[in-house]
C-alpha positions, -999 to 999 in steps of 0.1 A, spaced: 131 782 -90 115 784 -56 87 809 -52 81 829 -20 51 817 -1 21 841 -1 20 845 37 58 842 44 74 868 67 111 874 67 128 862 99 164 867 89 189 871 60 225 861 59 249 874 32 276 848 25 311 862 28 330 829 25 321 792 18 341 761 28 337 724 24 312 729 -4 319 696 -20 298 679 8 264 695 2 251 682 36 280 697 56 288 730 40 305 756 63 297 792 55 306 825 70 285 856 66 269 887 80 233 889 92 219 918 71 183 916 82 165 903 112 177 873 132 195 842 118 182 812 138 197 777 145 179 747 131 159 768 106 149 761 70 162 786 45 161 794 8 192 803 -12 190 835 -32 216 841 -59 214 872 -81 179 880 -70 166 844 -79 157 817 -55 179 788 -66 177 763 -37 169 755 -1 185 739 29 186 737 67 208 752 93 226 725 113 243 748 138 253 785 143 284 800 159 292 835 169 328 843 179 335 805 179 307 798 205 275 778 197 245 800 198 208 797 191 206 828 170 226 858 156 213 893 155 213 918 126 247 933 119 267 904 135 290 880 117 285 842 121 298 808 111 271 783 100 271 746 92 243 739 67 228 711 47 216 723 12 206 708 -21 232 729 -40 266 744 -34 265 777 -16 287 804 -30 302 837 -18 276 865 -24 246 842 -20 219 851 6 204 826 29 168 837 38 148 823 67 110 829 64 81 818 85 46 812 74 20 834 91 -13 819 98 -42 843 93 
C-alpha cells in the first residue's frame, strides 16, 4: 500500500467511469469525472480502490470534449491517457497531490 505523504495537499481527484486498453499498463485510456479540485496533465497520481491506495502512475495527456487541455476543472468529465503500474478499473479514484514545503 502507498501511504499519503505527511505534507501532501490534494490538487485533484478523478473518479473513473470507464477504462479501456487496460492490458497495456503504460497506455491505459480512462474516462472519468473530476470530483475534487483540478485534474492536471503530466501529473503523478495515486490509485485509490475501496479506500485503499493500491498503485500509482502518471498522466500522459488529458482531453475535454475531444480537445487536448492542460487541466480539467471540478465537475467536468474528461478522457485521460495514463501510464500506471496496475490495471485501472471502473470505480477507482486517481488522486493528484502536491507536497507542500513548510
